[in-house]
mmCIF file of the N, C-alpha and C atoms, coordinates in Angstrom:
data_MODEL
# 
_entry.id   MODEL 
# 
loop_
_atom_site.group_PDB 
_atom_site.id 
_atom_site.type_symbol 
_atom_site.label_atom_id 
_atom_site.label_alt_id 
_atom_site.label_comp_id 
_atom_site.label_asym_id 
_atom_site.label_entity_id 
_atom_site.label_seq_id 
_atom_site.pdbx_PDB_ins_code 
_atom_site.Cartn_x 
_atom_site.Cartn_y 
_atom_site.Cartn_z 
_atom_site.occupancy 
_atom_site.B_iso_or_equiv 
_atom_site.pdbx_formal_charge 
_atom_site.auth_seq_id 
_atom_site.auth_comp_id 
_atom_site.auth_asym_id 
_atom_site.auth_atom_id 
_atom_site.pdbx_PDB_model_num 
ATOM 1   N N  . MET A 1 1  ? 26.087  -1.525  11.264  1.00 0.00 ? 1  MET A N  1 
ATOM 2   C CA . MET A 1 1  ? 25.167  -0.467  10.878  1.00 0.00 ? 1  MET A CA 1 
ATOM 3   C C  . MET A 1 1  ? 25.813  0.402   9.818   1.00 0.00 ? 1  MET A C  1 
ATOM 4   N N  . GLU A 1 2  ? 24.965  1.020   9.049   1.00 0.00 ? 2  GLU A N  1 
ATOM 5   C CA . GLU A 1 2  ? 25.439  1.869   7.972   1.00 0.00 ? 2  GLU A CA 1 
ATOM 6   C C  . GLU A 1 2  ? 25.010  3.310   8.238   1.00 0.00 ? 2  GLU A C  1 
ATOM 7   N N  . ASN A 1 3  ? 25.869  4.253   7.912   1.00 0.00 ? 3  ASN A N  1 
ATOM 8   C CA . ASN A 1 3  ? 25.516  5.664   8.022   1.00 0.00 ? 3  ASN A CA 1 
ATOM 9   C C  . ASN A 1 3  ? 24.898  6.126   6.719   1.00 0.00 ? 3  ASN A C  1 
ATOM 10  N N  . ILE A 1 4  ? 23.831  6.933   6.841   1.00 0.00 ? 4  ILE A N  1 
ATOM 11  C CA . ILE A 1 4  ? 23.197  7.508   5.658   1.00 0.00 ? 4  ILE A CA 1 
ATOM 12  C C  . ILE A 1 4  ? 23.015  8.997   5.879   1.00 0.00 ? 4  ILE A C  1 
ATOM 13  N N  . GLU A 1 5  ? 22.775  9.700   4.809   1.00 0.00 ? 5  GLU A N  1 
ATOM 14  C CA . GLU A 1 5  ? 22.526  11.137  4.885   1.00 0.00 ? 5  GLU A CA 1 
ATOM 15  C C  . GLU A 1 5  ? 21.106  11.390  4.403   1.00 0.00 ? 5  GLU A C  1 
ATOM 16  N N  . LEU A 1 6  ? 20.353  12.169  5.171   1.00 0.00 ? 6  LEU A N  1 
ATOM 17  C CA . LEU A 1 6  ? 18.975  12.505  4.812   1.00 0.00 ? 6  LEU A CA 1 
ATOM 18  C C  . LEU A 1 6  ? 18.842  13.995  4.592   1.00 0.00 ? 6  LEU A C  1 
ATOM 19  N N  . GLN A 1 7  ? 17.953  14.354  3.689   1.00 0.00 ? 7  GLN A N  1 
ATOM 20  C CA . GLN A 1 7  ? 17.610  15.760  3.509   1.00 0.00 ? 7  GLN A CA 1 
ATOM 21  C C  . GLN A 1 7  ? 16.155  15.929  3.911   1.00 0.00 ? 7  GLN A C  1 
ATOM 22  N N  . LEU A 1 8  ? 15.918  16.727  4.931   1.00 0.00 ? 8  LEU A N  1 
ATOM 23  C CA . LEU A 1 8  ? 14.570  16.991  5.419   1.00 0.00 ? 8  LEU A CA 1 
ATOM 24  C C  . LEU A 1 8  ? 14.361  18.489  5.510   1.00 0.00 ? 8  LEU A C  1 
ATOM 25  N N  . ASP A 1 9  ? 13.138  18.922  5.240   1.00 0.00 ? 9  ASP A N  1 
ATOM 26  C CA . ASP A 1 9  ? 12.896  20.349  5.441   1.00 0.00 ? 9  ASP A CA 1 
ATOM 27  C C  . ASP A 1 9  ? 12.840  20.620  6.947   1.00 0.00 ? 9  ASP A C  1 
ATOM 28  N N  . GLU A 1 10 ? 12.975  21.858  7.310   1.00 0.00 ? 10 GLU A N  1 
ATOM 29  C CA . GLU A 1 10 ? 13.117  22.238  8.718   1.00 0.00 ? 10 GLU A CA 1 
ATOM 30  C C  . GLU A 1 10 ? 11.917  21.802  9.564   1.00 0.00 ? 10 GLU A C  1 
ATOM 31  N N  . LYS A 1 11 ? 10.708  21.926  9.023   1.00 0.00 ? 11 LYS A N  1 
ATOM 32  C CA . LYS A 1 11 ? 9.513   21.542  9.788   1.00 0.00 ? 11 LYS A CA 1 
ATOM 33  C C  . LYS A 1 11 ? 9.519   20.051  10.124  1.00 0.00 ? 11 LYS A C  1 
ATOM 34  N N  . ILE A 1 12 ? 9.862   19.231  9.141   1.00 0.00 ? 12 ILE A N  1 
ATOM 35  C CA . ILE A 1 12 ? 9.895   17.784  9.363   1.00 0.00 ? 12 ILE A CA 1 
ATOM 36  C C  . ILE A 1 12 ? 10.985  17.426  10.366  1.00 0.00 ? 12 ILE A C  1 
ATOM 37  N N  . LEU A 1 13 ? 12.137  18.054  10.243  1.00 0.00 ? 13 LEU A N  1 
ATOM 38  C CA . LEU A 1 13 ? 13.235  17.781  11.166  1.00 0.00 ? 13 LEU A CA 1 
ATOM 39  C C  . LEU A 1 13 ? 12.857  18.167  12.595  1.00 0.00 ? 13 LEU A C  1 
ATOM 40  N N  . GLU A 1 14 ? 12.211  19.319  12.762  1.00 0.00 ? 14 GLU A N  1 
ATOM 41  C CA . GLU A 1 14 ? 11.765  19.739  14.097  1.00 0.00 ? 14 GLU A CA 1 
ATOM 42  C C  . GLU A 1 14 ? 10.772  18.736  14.672  1.00 0.00 ? 14 GLU A C  1 
ATOM 43  N N  . LYS A 1 15 ? 9.845   18.287  13.832  1.00 0.00 ? 15 LYS A N  1 
ATOM 44  C CA . LYS A 1 15 ? 8.852   17.312  14.285  1.00 0.00 ? 15 LYS A CA 1 
ATOM 45  C C  . LYS A 1 15 ? 9.525   15.996  14.666  1.00 0.00 ? 15 LYS A C  1 
ATOM 46  N N  . ALA A 1 16 ? 10.488  15.561  13.868  1.00 0.00 ? 16 ALA A N  1 
ATOM 47  C CA . ALA A 1 16 ? 11.206  14.320  14.164  1.00 0.00 ? 16 ALA A CA 1 
ATOM 48  C C  . ALA A 1 16 ? 11.960  14.433  15.484  1.00 0.00 ? 16 ALA A C  1 
ATOM 49  N N  . ARG A 1 17 ? 12.608  15.557  15.696  1.00 0.00 ? 17 ARG A N  1 
ATOM 50  C CA . ARG A 1 17 ? 13.346  15.748  16.954  1.00 0.00 ? 17 ARG A CA 1 
ATOM 51  C C  . ARG A 1 17 ? 12.397  15.742  18.152  1.00 0.00 ? 17 ARG A C  1 
ATOM 52  N N  . ALA A 1 18 ? 11.240  16.396  17.997  1.00 0.00 ? 18 ALA A N  1 
ATOM 53  C CA . ALA A 1 18 ? 10.260  16.427  19.085  1.00 0.00 ? 18 ALA A CA 1 
ATOM 54  C C  . ALA A 1 18 ? 9.716   15.023  19.365  1.00 0.00 ? 18 ALA A C  1 
ATOM 55  N N  . LEU A 1 19 ? 9.445   14.269  18.311  1.00 0.00 ? 19 LEU A N  1 
ATOM 56  C CA . LEU A 1 19 ? 8.967   12.893  18.487  1.00 0.00 ? 19 LEU A CA 1 
ATOM 57  C C  . LEU A 1 19 ? 10.020  12.031  19.175  1.00 0.00 ? 19 LEU A C  1 
ATOM 58  N N  . ALA A 1 20 ? 11.256  12.170  18.738  1.00 0.00 ? 20 ALA A N  1 
ATOM 59  C CA . ALA A 1 20 ? 12.341  11.394  19.344  1.00 0.00 ? 20 ALA A CA 1 
ATOM 60  C C  . ALA A 1 20 ? 12.481  11.741  20.825  1.00 0.00 ? 20 ALA A C  1 
ATOM 61  N N  . LYS A 1 21 ? 12.405  13.021  21.130  1.00 0.00 ? 21 LYS A N  1 
ATOM 62  C CA . LYS A 1 21 ? 12.538  13.454  22.524  1.00 0.00 ? 21 LYS A CA 1 
ATOM 63  C C  . LYS A 1 21 ? 11.388  12.909  23.370  1.00 0.00 ? 21 LYS A C  1 
ATOM 64  N N  . SER A 1 22 ? 10.165  12.971  22.838  1.00 0.00 ? 22 SER A N  1 
ATOM 65  C CA . SER A 1 22 ? 9.010   12.498  23.608  1.00 0.00 ? 22 SER A CA 1 
ATOM 66  C C  . SER A 1 22 ? 9.033   10.983  23.800  1.00 0.00 ? 22 SER A C  1 
ATOM 67  N N  . ARG A 1 23 ? 9.722   10.273  22.915  1.00 0.00 ? 23 ARG A N  1 
ATOM 68  C CA . ARG A 1 23 ? 9.819   8.809   23.016  1.00 0.00 ? 23 ARG A CA 1 
ATOM 69  C C  . ARG A 1 23 ? 11.140  8.369   23.655  1.00 0.00 ? 23 ARG A C  1 
ATOM 70  N N  . HIS A 1 24 ? 11.926  9.345   24.096  1.00 0.00 ? 24 HIS A N  1 
ATOM 71  C CA . HIS A 1 24 ? 13.210  9.070   24.753  1.00 0.00 ? 24 HIS A CA 1 
ATOM 72  C C  . HIS A 1 24 ? 14.123  8.209   23.879  1.00 0.00 ? 24 HIS A C  1 
ATOM 73  N N  . CYS A 1 25 ? 14.270  8.626   22.615  1.00 0.00 ? 25 CYS A N  1 
ATOM 74  C CA . CYS A 1 25 ? 15.163  7.916   21.703  1.00 0.00 ? 25 CYS A CA 1 
ATOM 75  C C  . CYS A 1 25 ? 15.857  8.939   20.801  1.00 0.00 ? 25 CYS A C  1 
ATOM 76  N N  . ASP A 1 26 ? 16.794  8.485   20.003  1.00 0.00 ? 26 ASP A N  1 
ATOM 77  C CA . ASP A 1 26 ? 17.443  9.403   19.069  1.00 0.00 ? 26 ASP A CA 1 
ATOM 78  C C  . ASP A 1 26 ? 16.772  9.284   17.698  1.00 0.00 ? 26 ASP A C  1 
ATOM 79  N N  . LEU A 1 27 ? 17.204  10.121  16.769  1.00 0.00 ? 27 LEU A N  1 
ATOM 80  C CA . LEU A 1 27 ? 16.582  10.141  15.445  1.00 0.00 ? 27 LEU A CA 1 
ATOM 81  C C  . LEU A 1 27 ? 16.731  8.807   14.717  1.00 0.00 ? 27 LEU A C  1 
ATOM 82  N N  . SER A 1 28 ? 17.864  8.165   14.865  1.00 0.00 ? 28 SER A N  1 
ATOM 83  C CA . SER A 1 28 ? 18.070  6.864   14.215  1.00 0.00 ? 28 SER A CA 1 
ATOM 84  C C  . SER A 1 28 ? 17.058  5.836   14.706  1.00 0.00 ? 28 SER A C  1 
ATOM 85  N N  . GLU A 1 29 ? 16.860  5.789   16.005  1.00 0.00 ? 29 GLU A N  1 
ATOM 86  C CA . GLU A 1 29 ? 15.900  4.842   16.569  1.00 0.00 ? 29 GLU A CA 1 
ATOM 87  C C  . GLU A 1 29 ? 14.472  5.179   16.143  1.00 0.00 ? 29 GLU A C  1 
ATOM 88  N N  . LEU A 1 30 ? 14.166  6.469   16.082  1.00 0.00 ? 30 LEU A N  1 
ATOM 89  C CA . LEU A 1 30 ? 12.834  6.899   15.656  1.00 0.00 ? 30 LEU A CA 1 
ATOM 90  C C  . LEU A 1 30 ? 12.556  6.488   14.212  1.00 0.00 ? 30 LEU A C  1 
ATOM 91  N N  . ILE A 1 31 ? 13.530  6.710   13.340  1.00 0.00 ? 31 ILE A N  1 
ATOM 92  C CA . ILE A 1 31 ? 13.359  6.354   11.925  1.00 0.00 ? 31 ILE A CA 1 
ATOM 93  C C  . ILE A 1 31 ? 13.233  4.843   11.774  1.00 0.00 ? 31 ILE A C  1 
ATOM 94  N N  . ALA A 1 32 ? 14.049  4.088   12.491  1.00 0.00 ? 32 ALA A N  1 
ATOM 95  C CA . ALA A 1 32 ? 13.965  2.625   12.430  1.00 0.00 ? 32 ALA A CA 1 
ATOM 96  C C  . ALA A 1 32 ? 12.593  2.151   12.908  1.00 0.00 ? 32 ALA A C  1 
ATOM 97  N N  . TYR A 1 33 ? 12.099  2.746   13.988  1.00 0.00 ? 33 TYR A N  1 
ATOM 98  C CA . TYR A 1 33 ? 10.783  2.387   14.511  1.00 0.00 ? 33 TYR A CA 1 
ATOM 99  C C  . TYR A 1 33 ? 9.692   2.697   13.487  1.00 0.00 ? 33 TYR A C  1 
ATOM 100 N N  . ALA A 1 34 ? 9.752   3.881   12.883  1.00 0.00 ? 34 ALA A N  1 
ATOM 101 C CA . ALA A 1 34 ? 8.743   4.278   11.895  1.00 0.00 ? 34 ALA A CA 1 
ATOM 102 C C  . ALA A 1 34 ? 8.734   3.319   10.709  1.00 0.00 ? 34 ALA A C  1 
ATOM 103 N N  . ILE A 1 35 ? 9.900   2.940   10.242  1.00 0.00 ? 35 ILE A N  1 
ATOM 104 C CA . ILE A 1 35 ? 9.987   2.021   9.102   1.00 0.00 ? 35 ILE A CA 1 
ATOM 105 C C  . ILE A 1 35 ? 9.425   0.652   9.475   1.00 0.00 ? 35 ILE A C  1 
ATOM 106 N N  . GLU A 1 36 ? 9.716   0.189   10.675  1.00 0.00 ? 36 GLU A N  1 
ATOM 107 C CA . GLU A 1 36 ? 9.194   -1.108  11.117  1.00 0.00 ? 36 GLU A CA 1 
ATOM 108 C C  . GLU A 1 36 ? 7.672   -1.098  11.211  1.00 0.00 ? 36 GLU A C  1 
ATOM 109 N N  . GLN A 1 37 ? 7.097   0.058   11.537  1.00 0.00 ? 37 GLN A N  1 
ATOM 110 C CA . GLN A 1 37 ? 5.648   0.139   11.715  1.00 0.00 ? 37 GLN A CA 1 
ATOM 111 C C  . GLN A 1 37 ? 4.884   0.300   10.406  1.00 0.00 ? 37 GLN A C  1 
ATOM 112 N N  . LEU A 1 38 ? 5.559   0.730   9.349   1.00 0.00 ? 38 LEU A N  1 
ATOM 113 C CA . LEU A 1 38 ? 4.876   0.910   8.065   1.00 0.00 ? 38 LEU A CA 1 
ATOM 114 C C  . LEU A 1 38 ? 4.522   -0.451  7.479   1.00 0.00 ? 38 LEU A C  1 
ATOM 115 N N  . PRO A 1 39 ? 3.269   -0.597  7.022   1.00 0.00 ? 39 PRO A N  1 
ATOM 116 C CA . PRO A 1 39 ? 2.899   -1.888  6.432   1.00 0.00 ? 39 PRO A CA 1 
ATOM 117 C C  . PRO A 1 39 ? 3.533   -2.070  5.056   1.00 0.00 ? 39 PRO A C  1 
ATOM 118 N N  . VAL A 1 40 ? 3.855   -3.301  4.741   1.00 0.00 ? 40 VAL A N  1 
ATOM 119 C CA . VAL A 1 40 ? 4.359   -3.621  3.409   1.00 0.00 ? 40 VAL A CA 1 
ATOM 120 C C  . VAL A 1 40 ? 3.141   -3.924  2.550   1.00 0.00 ? 40 VAL A C  1 
ATOM 121 N N  . ARG A 1 41 ? 2.976   -3.168  1.500   1.00 0.00 ? 41 ARG A N  1 
ATOM 122 C CA . ARG A 1 41 ? 1.805   -3.351  0.647   1.00 0.00 ? 41 ARG A CA 1 
ATOM 123 C C  . ARG A 1 41 ? 2.139   -4.259  -0.518  1.00 0.00 ? 41 ARG A C  1 
ATOM 124 N N  . GLU A 1 42 ? 1.305   -5.256  -0.670  1.00 0.00 ? 42 GLU A N  1 
ATOM 125 C CA . GLU A 1 42 ? 1.433   -6.154  -1.811  1.00 0.00 ? 42 GLU A CA 1 
ATOM 126 C C  . GLU A 1 42 ? 0.811   -5.465  -3.021  1.00 0.00 ? 42 GLU A C  1 
ATOM 127 N N  . PRO A 1 43 ? 1.426   -5.597  -4.173  1.00 0.00 ? 43 PRO A N  1 
ATOM 128 C CA . PRO A 1 43 ? 0.803   -5.017  -5.363  1.00 0.00 ? 43 PRO A CA 1 
ATOM 129 C C  . PRO A 1 43 ? -0.530  -5.702  -5.629  1.00 0.00 ? 43 PRO A C  1 
ATOM 130 N N  . ALA A 1 44 ? -1.476  -4.923  -6.100  1.00 0.00 ? 44 ALA A N  1 
ATOM 131 C CA . ALA A 1 44 ? -2.803  -5.464  -6.377  1.00 0.00 ? 44 ALA A CA 1 
ATOM 132 C C  . ALA A 1 44 ? -2.720  -6.541  -7.456  1.00 0.00 ? 44 ALA A C  1 
ATOM 133 N N  . LYS A 1 45 ? -3.407  -7.651  -7.215  1.00 0.00 ? 45 LYS A N  1 
ATOM 134 C CA . LYS A 1 45 ? -3.399  -8.728  -8.196  1.00 0.00 ? 45 LYS A CA 1 
ATOM 135 C C  . LYS A 1 45 ? -4.257  -8.373  -9.404  1.00 0.00 ? 45 LYS A C  1 
ATOM 136 N N  . TYR A 1 46 ? -5.320  -7.652  -9.152  1.00 0.00 ? 46 TYR A N  1 
ATOM 137 C CA . TYR A 1 46 ? -6.241  -7.285  -10.225 1.00 0.00 ? 46 TYR A CA 1 
ATOM 138 C C  . TYR A 1 46 ? -6.495  -5.779  -10.167 1.00 0.00 ? 46 TYR A C  1 
ATOM 139 N N  . PRO A 1 47 ? -5.543  -4.968  -10.634 1.00 0.00 ? 47 PRO A N  1 
ATOM 140 C CA . PRO A 1 47 ? -5.688  -3.514  -10.496 1.00 0.00 ? 47 PRO A CA 1 
ATOM 141 C C  . PRO A 1 47 ? -6.918  -2.956  -11.201 1.00 0.00 ? 47 PRO A C  1 
ATOM 142 N N  . LEU A 1 48 ? -7.368  -3.608  -12.264 1.00 0.00 ? 48 LEU A N  1 
ATOM 143 C CA . LEU A 1 48 ? -8.545  -3.118  -12.973 1.00 0.00 ? 48 LEU A CA 1 
ATOM 144 C C  . LEU A 1 48 ? -9.788  -3.159  -12.088 1.00 0.00 ? 48 LEU A C  1 
ATOM 145 N N  . LEU A 1 49 ? -9.874  -4.164  -11.229 1.00 0.00 ? 49 LEU A N  1 
ATOM 146 C CA . LEU A 1 49 ? -11.043 -4.274  -10.360 1.00 0.00 ? 49 LEU A CA 1 
ATOM 147 C C  . LEU A 1 49 ? -11.133 -3.130  -9.357  1.00 0.00 ? 49 LEU A C  1 
ATOM 148 N N  . ARG A 1 50 ? -9.997  -2.509  -9.030  1.00 0.00 ? 50 ARG A N  1 
ATOM 149 C CA . ARG A 1 50 ? -10.030 -1.364  -8.106  1.00 0.00 ? 50 ARG A CA 1 
ATOM 150 C C  . ARG A 1 50 ? -10.840 -0.209  -8.673  1.00 0.00 ? 50 ARG A C  1 
ATOM 151 N N  . LEU A 1 51 ? -10.919 -0.131  -9.993  1.00 0.00 ? 51 LEU A N  1 
ATOM 152 C CA . LEU A 1 51 ? -11.701 0.936   -10.615 1.00 0.00 ? 51 LEU A CA 1 
ATOM 153 C C  . LEU A 1 51 ? -13.179 0.812   -10.275 1.00 0.00 ? 51 LEU A C  1 
ATOM 154 N N  . PHE A 1 52 ? -13.603 -0.394  -9.927  1.00 0.00 ? 52 PHE A N  1 
ATOM 155 C CA . PHE A 1 52 ? -15.008 -0.642  -9.635  1.00 0.00 ? 52 PHE A CA 1 
ATOM 156 C C  . PHE A 1 52 ? -15.246 -0.898  -8.149  1.00 0.00 ? 52 PHE A C  1 
ATOM 157 N N  . ALA A 1 53 ? -14.355 -0.441  -7.312  1.00 0.00 ? 53 ALA A N  1 
ATOM 158 C CA . ALA A 1 53 ? -14.447 -0.703  -5.878  1.00 0.00 ? 53 ALA A CA 1 
ATOM 159 C C  . ALA A 1 53 ? -15.741 -0.170  -5.274  1.00 0.00 ? 53 ALA A C  1 
ATOM 160 N N  . ASP A 1 54 ? -16.251 0.930   -5.814  1.00 0.00 ? 54 ASP A N  1 
ATOM 161 C CA . ASP A 1 54 ? -17.476 1.522   -5.288  1.00 0.00 ? 54 ASP A CA 1 
ATOM 162 C C  . ASP A 1 54 ? -18.730 0.924   -5.913  1.00 0.00 ? 54 ASP A C  1 
ATOM 163 N N  . ASP A 1 55 ? -18.562 0.000   -6.851  1.00 0.00 ? 55 ASP A N  1 
ATOM 164 C CA . ASP A 1 55 ? -19.707 -0.567  -7.559  1.00 0.00 ? 55 ASP A CA 1 
ATOM 165 C C  . ASP A 1 55 ? -19.552 -2.084  -7.704  1.00 0.00 ? 55 ASP A C  1 
ATOM 166 N N  . PRO A 1 56 ? -19.639 -2.815  -6.586  1.00 0.00 ? 56 PRO A N  1 
ATOM 167 C CA . PRO A 1 56 ? -19.421 -4.261  -6.646  1.00 0.00 ? 56 PRO A CA 1 
ATOM 168 C C  . PRO A 1 56 ? -20.451 -4.992  -7.507  1.00 0.00 ? 56 PRO A C  1 
ATOM 169 N N  . ASP A 1 57 ? -21.657 -4.432  -7.636  1.00 0.00 ? 57 ASP A N  1 
ATOM 170 C CA . ASP A 1 57 ? -22.674 -5.086  -8.471  1.00 0.00 ? 57 ASP A CA 1 
ATOM 171 C C  . ASP A 1 57 ? -22.228 -5.148  -9.927  1.00 0.00 ? 57 ASP A C  1 
ATOM 172 N N  . SER A 1 58 ? -21.583 -4.084  -10.397 1.00 0.00 ? 58 SER A N  1 
ATOM 173 C CA . SER A 1 58 ? -21.085 -4.084  -11.776 1.00 0.00 ? 58 SER A CA 1 
ATOM 174 C C  . SER A 1 58 ? -20.018 -5.151  -11.971 1.00 0.00 ? 58 SER A C  1 
ATOM 175 N N  . VAL A 1 59 ? -19.161 -5.315  -10.985 1.00 0.00 ? 59 VAL A N  1 
ATOM 176 C CA . VAL A 1 59 ? -18.118 -6.344  -11.068 1.00 0.00 ? 59 VAL A CA 1 
ATOM 177 C C  . VAL A 1 59 ? -18.764 -7.722  -11.137 1.00 0.00 ? 59 VAL A C  1 
ATOM 178 N N  . ASP A 1 60 ? -19.770 -7.945  -10.295 1.00 0.00 ? 60 ASP A N  1 
ATOM 179 C CA . ASP A 1 60 ? -20.466 -9.233  -10.318 1.00 0.00 ? 60 ASP A CA 1 
ATOM 180 C C  . ASP A 1 60 ? -21.092 -9.499  -11.684 1.00 0.00 ? 60 ASP A C  1 
ATOM 181 N N  . GLU A 1 61 ? -21.728 -8.471  -12.261 1.00 0.00 ? 61 GLU A N  1 
ATOM 182 C CA . GLU A 1 61 ? -22.350 -8.621  -13.580 1.00 0.00 ? 61 GLU A CA 1 
ATOM 183 C C  . GLU A 1 61 ? -21.304 -8.931  -14.652 1.00 0.00 ? 61 GLU A C  1 
ATOM 184 N N  . MET A 1 62 ? -20.185 -8.208  -14.606 1.00 0.00 ? 62 MET A N  1 
ATOM 185 C CA . MET A 1 62 ? -19.135 -8.442  -15.599 1.00 0.00 ? 62 MET A CA 1 
ATOM 186 C C  . MET A 1 62 ? -18.573 -9.857  -15.489 1.00 0.00 ? 62 MET A C  1 
ATOM 187 N N  . LEU A 1 63 ? -18.309 -10.289 -14.260 1.00 0.00 ? 63 LEU A N  1 
ATOM 188 C CA . LEU A 1 63 ? -17.764 -11.632 -14.065 1.00 0.00 ? 63 LEU A CA 1 
ATOM 189 C C  . LEU A 1 63 ? -18.761 -12.706 -14.495 1.00 0.00 ? 63 LEU A C  1 
ATOM 190 N N  . GLU A 1 64 ? -20.036 -12.455 -14.248 1.00 0.00 ? 64 GLU A N  1 
ATOM 191 C CA . GLU A 1 64 ? -21.065 -13.401 -14.685 1.00 0.00 ? 64 GLU A CA 1 
ATOM 192 C C  . GLU A 1 64 ? -21.069 -13.522 -16.207 1.00 0.00 ? 64 GLU A C  1 
ATOM 193 N N  . GLU A 1 65 ? -20.968 -12.385 -16.898 1.00 0.00 ? 65 GLU A N  1 
ATOM 194 C CA . GLU A 1 65 ? -20.916 -12.396 -18.365 1.00 0.00 ? 65 GLU A CA 1 
ATOM 195 C C  . GLU A 1 65 ? -19.671 -13.124 -18.872 1.00 0.00 ? 65 GLU A C  1 
ATOM 196 N N  . VAL A 1 66 ? -18.559 -12.878 -18.235 1.00 0.00 ? 66 VAL A N  1 
ATOM 197 C CA . VAL A 1 66 ? -17.314 -13.540 -18.636 1.00 0.00 ? 66 VAL A CA 1 
ATOM 198 C C  . VAL A 1 66 ? -17.456 -15.049 -18.488 1.00 0.00 ? 66 VAL A C  1 
ATOM 199 N N  . MET A 1 67 ? -18.009 -15.483 -17.367 1.00 0.00 ? 67 MET A N  1 
ATOM 200 C CA . MET A 1 67 ? -18.158 -16.920 -17.140 1.00 0.00 ? 67 MET A CA 1 
ATOM 201 C C  . MET A 1 67 ? -19.130 -17.545 -18.141 1.00 0.00 ? 67 MET A C  1 
ATOM 202 N N  . LYS A 1 68 ? -20.203 -16.836 -18.500 1.00 0.00 ? 68 LYS A N  1 
ATOM 203 C CA . LYS A 1 68 ? -21.139 -17.335 -19.517 1.00 0.00 ? 68 LYS A CA 1 
ATOM 204 C C  . LYS A 1 68 ? -20.434 -17.473 -20.862 1.00 0.00 ? 68 LYS A C  1 
ATOM 205 N N  . ASP A 1 69 ? -19.706 -16.432 -21.256 1.00 0.00 ? 69 ASP A N  1 
ATOM 206 C CA . ASP A 1 69 ? -18.983 -16.469 -22.529 1.00 0.00 ? 69 ASP A CA 1 
ATOM 207 C C  . ASP A 1 69 ? -17.944 -17.587 -22.533 1.00 0.00 ? 69 ASP A C  1 
ATOM 208 N N  . ARG A 1 70 ? -17.294 -17.755 -21.422 1.00 0.00 ? 70 ARG A N  1 
ATOM 209 C CA . ARG A 1 70 ? -16.261 -18.787 -21.324 1.00 0.00 ? 70 ARG A CA 1 
ATOM 210 C C  . ARG A 1 70 ? -16.875 -20.186 -21.453 1.00 0.00 ? 70 ARG A C  1 
ATOM 211 N N  . ALA A 1 71 ? -18.018 -20.379 -20.800 1.00 0.00 ? 71 ALA A N  1 
ATOM 212 C CA . ALA A 1 71 ? -18.693 -21.677 -20.856 1.00 0.00 ? 71 ALA A CA 1 
ATOM 213 C C  . ALA A 1 71 ? -19.212 -21.969 -22.260 1.00 0.00 ? 71 ALA A C  1 
ATOM 214 N N  . ALA A 1 72 ? -19.589 -20.915 -22.986 1.00 0.00 ? 72 ALA A N  1 
ATOM 215 C CA . ALA A 1 72 ? -20.144 -21.090 -24.327 1.00 0.00 ? 72 ALA A CA 1 
ATOM 216 C C  . ALA A 1 72 ? -19.066 -21.280 -25.389 1.00 0.00 ? 72 ALA A C  1 
ATOM 217 N N  . HIS A 1 73 ? -17.835 -20.988 -25.072 1.00 0.00 ? 73 HIS A N  1 
ATOM 218 C CA . HIS A 1 73 ? -16.752 -21.095 -26.053 1.00 0.00 ? 73 HIS A CA 1 
ATOM 219 C C  . HIS A 1 73 ? -16.545 -22.557 -26.431 1.00 0.00 ? 73 HIS A C  1 
ATOM 220 N N  . PRO A 1 74 ? -16.422 -22.848 -27.732 1.00 0.00 ? 74 PRO A N  1 
ATOM 221 C CA . PRO A 1 74 ? -16.308 -24.239 -28.185 1.00 0.00 ? 74 PRO A CA 1 
ATOM 222 C C  . PRO A 1 74 ? -15.130 -25.013 -27.580 1.00 0.00 ? 74 PRO A C  1 
ATOM 223 N N  . LEU A 1 75 ? -14.039 -24.356 -27.281 1.00 0.00 ? 75 LEU A N  1 
ATOM 224 C CA . LEU A 1 75 ? -12.877 -25.064 -26.735 1.00 0.00 ? 75 LEU A CA 1 
ATOM 225 C C  . LEU A 1 75 ? -13.058 -25.453 -25.268 1.00 0.00 ? 75 LEU A C  1 
ATOM 226 N N  . ASN A 1 76 ? -14.036 -24.870 -24.605 1.00 0.00 ? 76 ASN A N  1 
ATOM 227 C CA . ASN A 1 76 ? -14.264 -25.171 -23.187 1.00 0.00 ? 76 ASN A CA 1 
ATOM 228 C C  . ASN A 1 76 ? -15.328 -26.244 -22.978 1.00 0.00 ? 76 ASN A C  1 
ATOM 229 N N  . ARG A 1 77 ? -15.803 -26.838 -24.047 1.00 0.00 ? 77 ARG A N  1 
ATOM 230 C CA . ARG A 1 77 ? -16.844 -27.872 -23.906 1.00 0.00 ? 77 ARG A CA 1 
ATOM 231 C C  . ARG A 1 77 ? -16.235 -29.225 -23.777 1.00 0.00 ? 77 ARG A C  1 
# 
């Protein structure tokens, strides 16, 4: 195991100590548990599409246009 140094404001440290006490563990175990529970997020494959998350119909229309243009391109025939 490796020792590390953390800087936490007093409120966060108090909360961490209270959580550790309520879970019958020490701060190291609490931090390890919290890190294990955090999901690993994959970077978005198509970040531009997130801009249209609230408007899926627009995305469908855009993709339809792209596919039409692609099919009409002379090199794709």
